[in-house]
N, C-alpha and C positions, 0 to 999 in steps of 0.2 A: 561439505559444510557450506551453508548459505552465508552470504554477506549482503549488506545493504547495496553494495556496488553491483552484485550479480542480479539481485532483484530489480533494481532500478534500470539496469541495462535491459532486462527482459521486458520491463514496462515500456521503455523507450522503443524497443523493437516492434511493440504492439501499437505504437503511436501515441502513447500516453504523454501528456504534458505534466502529469503529477509525478511527485517523487515520494518515496517512503523515507521517513526519518524516525529516530528513536526518541521516545519521551521517557519519563520515569515510571516504569512498570507497564508500558504500553508502547505501540507504534502508531504512527499516524501519517496521512498523506498531506502534502502541502503543494503549493503551486498549481498551475493549470486551473481547472474548474473546481478543485477541492474546496475553495472558500465559499462556494455556492451550495455545497452539500449540507445536509442536516447534520451529519456527522462524518468524520474522517478517521475515527479511531478504530484500531484493532487491539482488543484487550488480551494481549499475551505478554509474558514476562520476557521470553527469550525469542529471538528471531527464528531459531530452528524448531520452535513448536509447530510451525507450518512448513509444508514443502513449498518448493517454488510454484507448483501448480496451484496450491491453496492460496498463496499470496496473490497470484493473478486473479483467482476467483474472488477474493476479497475486494480487490480493486474494482473488478467488473461489477460486483454486487453493489458496492458503495456508490460507484459513479452512476449506475443505472437507476438505483433507488432514490438517490438524492439530487439528481440533476433537475 
């Protein structure tokens, strides 16, 4: 089972300054360069709708498309 802690640790291991947090009905990235992105939201209701690899891919896509 995934947790925010596990995902954020994996992001940190990849050198991310951003962290994933929970909103109401979505998740989003804060800190680091995320404030300069056009969007930092991932529209999923539950954390486990995506695998760890998919969360990493979301971070990579958002950071590369929005920086």
